[in-house]
N, C-alpha and C positions, 0 to 999 in steps of 0.2 A: 419542492424542495421544504424540509423544515425548518421553521425558524427559532423553534421552543429553546431557552436555555440547557437540555439539556444535549442539542445535538449540533454539530459542527458539519458545516461543509468547507470541504479545500478544494481550490484549486491549484493546480503549479504551472502556469500557462508558458510559464520563463527557461522549461526543461524539454525541449522540443526531442525527439529520439535521429540518434546522429549527430547530436551538438555535443561536447564537451560537458561535460556533469551529469550523464547521466544513470552512469556505476553509481555517482554520488547518491543519487535518487534512488534509485534501488538499495541501497541501502540505511537510507534515512527513513524508507517505508519500514525495514524491516526492523529498525531502530525502533521504529516508532508504534508500531503492534506492542512491543516490549514495556515500554512506558504506559500504555494506553490502557493496557491490562488490569492496571493499580487505580482508572478510573470508574465510575459507571457510566460515563459517557458513549453517546452514540457519533460517531464522527466516518465522515462517508469520503474517501479521498476520489476526485471525479477525474476524471482526465477526457480529452475533446478526443474523441479516434480518427477526425482528418489532422490532426496538429502532431501524433507521432507513430514512427514507426510500429508496425503488429509485433517486432520481440521486443518491445521496451513497455509496451503493453500485455503481454503474455508473462514478462516478467515480473510484473508488479502485481500481474494475478498470482505469482505465488508465490506473493509476502505477506499476501492476506488468506486467510484462514473461511470467512464466509466474504460473500460476494453481491454487486449486484449484476446481471448481464441481462441484457434487453427487458430492460425494464421488472425484471425477476429478484426478489429474492435467495441466492441459493447458500445455502448453510453448508453445504456438502461443496465447498470447492474443489473440481478435479484437478485444476492447476496445482492445488496451494502445494508446497515444499517446508518443512519444516528448515528454520537455519539450523547448520552447521555450528556448532559451538569451537573453536580451535581451543589448544591449550593454555594459551595465555588470556583469552576471553574468558574460559571456566573458572582461573585463577579470579578474576574481577568479579566474580558473580556470587 
């Protein structure tokens, strides 16, 4: 893991698949992408695959354009799904 000032490594061990808060995690990841787009930092969202349900990991992958899978950087994430902005949210943008 890079420890330079420009890189950040995040873990969320308290949010596990099947437990309350998983949907909040997905929303958090999506909103974080929007916020981080305004900064030059590199952020790595790390998930312990033994502690999260498969559907949670797939949902997290859908939030990120670029991912690291099997120790390989994938700049074209096949799971990525751009967020849908509702009328109420688009008025805030």
